[in-house]
C-alpha positions as CSV (number, residue, x, y, z in Angstrom):
1,M,196.7,42.6,71.7
2,S,194.3,44.5,69.5
3,L,191.3,42.5,70.9
4,T,192.5,43.4,74.4
5,F,192.6,47.2,73.6
6,L,189.2,47.0,71.8
7,E,187.7,45.4,74.8
8,A,189.3,47.9,77.1
9,W,187.9,50.7,75.0
10,R,184.4,49.1,75.2
11,L,184.7,48.9,79.0
12,R,186.3,52.2,79.5
13,A,183.4,53.5,81.7
14,K,184.2,50.9,84.3
15,L,187.8,52.1,84.5
16,R,186.8,55.4,85.9
17,E,184.4,54.0,88.4
18,E,185.7,50.7,89.8
19,V,189.4,50.2,88.8
20,R,192.3,51.1,91.1
21,S,195.2,49.8,88.9
22,V,195.0,50.2,85.1
23,R,197.7,47.6,84.6
24,A,195.9,44.9,86.5
25,W,192.6,45.8,84.7
26,L,194.3,45.5,81.3
27,L,196.0,42.2,82.3
28,G,192.6,40.8,83.4
29,I,191.1,41.8,80.1
30,A,194.0,40.2,78.2
31,T,193.6,37.0,80.2
32,N,189.9,36.8,79.4
33,V,190.5,37.6,75.7
34,M,193.0,34.8,75.5
35,R,190.7,32.3,77.2
36,N,187.8,33.3,74.9
37,T,190.1,32.9,71.8
38,A,191.3,29.5,72.9
39,R,187.8,28.3,73.7
40,A,186.5,29.5,70.3
41,A,189.5,27.8,68.5
42,R,188.8,24.6,70.4
43,R,185.1,24.7,69.5
44,H,185.9,25.3,65.9
45,R,188.4,22.5,65.8
46,D,185.8,20.1,67.4
47,A,183.2,21.2,64.9
48,M,185.5,20.6,62.0
49,S,186.4,17.1,63.3
50,R,182.8,16.1,63.2
51,L,182.4,17.0,59.5
52,P,182.9,14.1,57.0
53,P,186.3,14.2,55.3
54,P,186.3,16.0,52.0
55,E,185.9,13.8,49.0
56,A,189.0,13.5,46.8
57,L,188.6,15.4,43.6
58,P,189.3,13.3,40.5
59,D,192.3,14.2,38.4
60,F,190.9,15.5,35.2
61,S,194.1,16.6,33.6
62,D,194.3,13.6,31.2
63,E,190.7,14.4,30.1
64,V,191.6,18.0,29.4
65,V,194.7,17.0,27.4
66,G,192.6,14.6,25.4
67,Q,190.0,17.3,24.7
68,M,192.7,19.7,23.6
69,A,194.2,17.0,21.3
70,D,190.7,16.3,19.9
71,A,190.1,20.0,19.3
72,Q,193.4,20.2,17.4
73,R,192.4,17.1,15.3
74,L,189.0,18.6,14.6
75,A,190.5,21.9,13.6
76,A,193.0,20.1,11.3
77,A,190.1,18.1,9.8
78,A,188.1,21.2,9.2
79,R,191.1,22.9,7.5
80,A,191.7,19.7,5.4
81,L,188.0,19.6,4.4
82,Q,188.3,23.1,3.1
83,R,191.2,22.0,0.9
84,L,189.1,19.4,-0.9
85,K,187.4,20.1,-4.2
86,R,183.8,21.4,-3.9
87,T,182.3,18.2,-5.4
88,D,184.2,15.9,-3.1
89,R,183.4,18.1,-0.1
90,E,179.6,18.0,-1.0
91,V,179.6,14.2,-1.3
92,F,181.5,13.8,2.0
93,T,179.3,16.2,4.0
94,L,176.1,14.7,2.7
95,V,177.0,11.1,3.3
96,V,179.2,11.3,6.4
97,W,178.0,14.3,8.3
98,S,174.4,14.5,7.1
99,D,174.1,10.7,7.3
100,L,172.3,10.4,3.9
101,G,172.4,7.1,2.1
102,Y,174.3,6.8,-1.2
103,A,171.1,7.0,-3.2
104,A,169.8,10.1,-1.4
105,A,173.1,11.8,-1.8
106,A,173.2,10.9,-5.5
107,E,169.7,12.3,-5.9
108,A,170.5,15.5,-4.1
109,L,173.6,16.0,-6.2
110,G,172.1,14.8,-9.5
111,I,174.8,12.2,-10.1
112,P,174.8,8.4,-10.3
113,V,175.1,6.3,-7.1
114,G,178.3,4.8,-8.4
115,T,179.9,8.2,-8.7
116,V,178.9,9.0,-5.1
117,R,180.6,5.8,-3.9
118,S,183.8,6.4,-5.9
119,R,184.0,10.0,-4.9
120,L,183.4,9.2,-1.3
121,S,186.1,6.5,-1.3
122,R,188.7,8.8,-2.9
123,T,187.7,11.7,-0.7
124,R,188.1,9.7,2.5
125,E,191.6,8.7,1.5
126,R,192.5,12.2,0.4
127,L,191.1,13.7,3.6
128,R,193.2,11.2,5.7
129,R,196.3,12.4,3.9
130,L,195.3,16.1,4.2
131,V,194.6,15.8,7.9
132,E,198.0,14.1,8.4
133,E,199.6,17.1,6.6
134,E,197.6,19.6,8.7
135,L,198.6,17.9,11.9
136,A,202.2,17.8,10.9
137,A,202.1,21.5,10.0
138,D,200.4,22.5,13.2
139,P,202.8,24.5,15.2
140,H,201.2,23.6,18.5
141,G,201.8,19.9,17.8
142,A,199.0,17.4,18.2
143,E,199.2,14.6,20.7
144,P,201.3,11.7,19.3
145,R,199.2,8.9,17.8
146,T,199.7,5.2,17.4
147,G,200.5,3.9,14.0
148,S,197.1,2.1,13.7
149,E,195.0,5.2,14.3
150,H,193.7,7.2,11.4
151,P,193.5,11.0,11.8
152,L,190.2,11.0,10.0
153,E,188.7,8.5,12.4
154,S,190.0,10.4,15.5
155,G,189.1,13.9,14.2
156,V,186.4,14.1,11.6
157,A,184.5,11.0,12.6
158,A,184.3,12.2,16.2
159,A,182.3,15.3,15.0
160,R,179.6,13.3,13.1
161,P,176.5,12.0,14.7
162,P,176.2,8.3,15.5
163,R,175.3,6.2,12.4
164,T,172.2,4.3,12.1
165,R,172.0,1.2,10.0
166,R,170.8,1.9,6.5
167,T,170.0,-0.2,3.4
168,R,171.8,0.5,0.2
């Protein structure tokens, strides 16, 4: 109806000159507006039918949930790492995160290689337990894990760069 009256307003000069009946003139405009609208809708529908169907978007909700669980594990691992003694934390970060060999870490810390190995072994076990405690204490609740999965392997190890083979 609004298109009809807009068109009538646009053509109002013709009303004064040529039109005998205003009602017939308005009905003619309304008929033409309806035809034009139907034709435009049909053309639009035909054009849309020629387009290829939209590709289905993959469901990425599982990936997002996994990323959230990984973020919770990493946060728990970072908190657990802060709870370690400074000496244990230094050995762990040099060997695991910085990917130094045992000898290079021993040289950097000024301790024997055997001490690096034993500290690293104890630190890994302690860190696994601490990460378990952090995840259990997390109020948001991490994603349930299987019994064979270690929290250190799923949390801290994911943050370290890929290892290259080194000689001892």
